[in-house]
C-alpha positions in Angstrom: 9.1 3.1 8.5 5.6 1.6 6.8 6.3 -1.7 7.5 7.9 -4.5 9.6 7.9 -8.2 9.2 9.7 -11.1 10.6 10.5 -14.2 8.2 11.9 -16.3 11.1 15.8 -15.3 10.2 15.3 -11.8 9.5 13.2 -8.7 10.7 12.9 -6.8 7.4 11.8 -2.4 7.6 9.9 -1.1 4.8 10.7 2.7 4.4 10.4 5.1 1.9 14.2 4.9 0.8 14.4 1.3 0.5 14.0 -2.3 2.5 16.3 -2.9 5.1 16.9 -6.4 7.0 19.1 -7.4 10.0 19.2 -11.0 11.9 21.1 -9.7 14.8 19.1 -7.3 16.6 20.1 -4.3 14.6 24.0 -4.9 14.8 24.2 -5.5 10.8 21.6 -4.5 8.2 21.1 -5.6 4.6 19.4 -3.1 2.5 17.9 -2.6 -0.9 16.7 0.0 -3.2 17.4 1.4 -6.4 21.1 1.5 -6.2 22.0 -1.9 -5.8 19.2 -4.5 -7.9 15.4 -2.7 -7.2 13.8 -0.9 -9.7 12.0 1.8 -6.8 13.2 2.7 -3.6 10.0 3.6 -2.3 8.4 0.8 -0.2 4.7 0.6 0.7 4.0 -3.2 2.1 5.6 -6.5 2.9 4.6 -9.9 3.6 5.9 -13.3 4.5 4.5 -16.5 3.1 6.7 -19.6 3.6 10.2 -18.8 3.1 9.0 -15.9 0.3 9.4 -12.4 1.5 6.9 -10.2 -0.7 7.8 -6.4 -1.1 5.4 -4.5 -2.9 7.1 -0.5 -4.4 6.2 2.2 -5.2 6.6 5.5 -6.7 5.4 9.1 -7.7 4.4 9.5 -11.5 2.4 12.2 -13.4 -1.3 12.1 -14.0 -2.4 11.5 -17.5 -5.6 14.0 -16.9 -3.8 17.0 -14.8 0.3 16.5 -15.0 -0.2 16.4 -11.1 2.2 13.8 -9.5 0.0 10.9 -7.8 1.3 7.6 -6.4 1.5 4.7 -8.3 2.5 1.1 -7.7 5.8 -0.1 -8.8 5.6 -4.1 -8.7 6.7 -6.7 -6.5 10.3 -7.6 -5.7 10.2 -11.4 -4.4 12.9 -13.4 -2.8 13.0 -17.1 -1.4 16.1 -16.7 -0.2 16.7 -13.9 2.6 17.6 -11.2 -0.1 20.3 -13.3 -2.0 18.2 -13.0 -5.4 15.8 -11.0 -6.2 12.5 -11.5 -8.9 10.4 -8.2 -10.0 7.1 -8.7 -11.1 5.6 -6.0 -12.3 1.8 -6.5 -13.6 -0.2 -3.3 -14.5 -2.7 -3.8 -12.1 0.2 -2.9 -9.2 2.2 -0.6 -11.6 -0.4 1.6 -12.2 -1.4 5.6 -10.5 -3.2 4.5 -7.6 -2.8 1.1 -7.7 0.1 0.7 -5.4 -0.5 -2.0 -2.4 -0.2 -0.7 1.2 -1.2 -4.6 2.6 -0.3 -7.8 1.3 -1.2 -11.2 2.8 0.2 -14.4 1.3 -1.7 -18.0 1.4 -0.5 -20.8 0.3 0.1 -20.4 -3.8 -2.3 -17.4 -3.7 -1.1 -13.8 -2.3 -3.7 -10.9 -1.6 -3.2 -7.0 -2.0 -5.1 -4.3 -0.8 -4.4 -1.2 -3.1 -5.3 2.8 -3.2 -8.1 3.9 -5.2 -9.8 0.8 -4.4 -8.1 -2.5 -5.7 -8.4 -5.9 -3.7 -6.4 -7.9 -5.9 -5.9 -11.6 -5.4 -3.2 -13.2 -7.3 -3.5 -17.7 -8.0 0.2 -18.2 -9.6 2.6 -16.3 -7.3 2.3 -13.3 -8.2 2.4 -13.5 -11.9 -0.8 -12.4 -12.7 -3.5 -10.6 -10.6 -7.2 -9.9 -10.9 -9.2 -7.4 -9.1 -11.5 -9.1 -6.8 -13.9 -6.3 -5.6 -16.5 -6.7 -8.5 -16.8 -10.2 -7.9 -17.4 -9.4 -4.1 -19.9 -6.9 -5.0 -22.0 -9.4 -7.4 -22.1 -11.9 -4.8 -23.4 -9.3 -2.3 -26.0 -8.2 -4.5 -27.5 -11.7 -4.8 -28.0 -11.7 -1.5 -29.3 -8.7 -0.7 -32.7 -9.7 -2.7 
């Protein structure tokens, strides 16, 4: 288990082999992975914002330079109805080698993602488009250091 969240009804567990949720203390479970609706089976982060559950996925891919396997983002699976329906969002910034989200933080209509390989990403449109804001932060810090 790599992450646990509670959405007010379900306790959700993210694992290397899928997502599982229970609303009855673990007596029964809903599970999702690549065999039943998710594009990927490996989960890397979870977040709840309002009624929305955000699930960051990951996978291994061959490095373009060496051919070695490296972790890669697999996009986001998003549900607004406790997993009855899922939407996949695969922006390049969350679906490329090294850019897998290990932490998610929704706030109003924005969501933030901390990624391996130095990415701090922000989306202002519910996850459709993303921008890496680390370069913006470094610019602001450099202005105030002078």
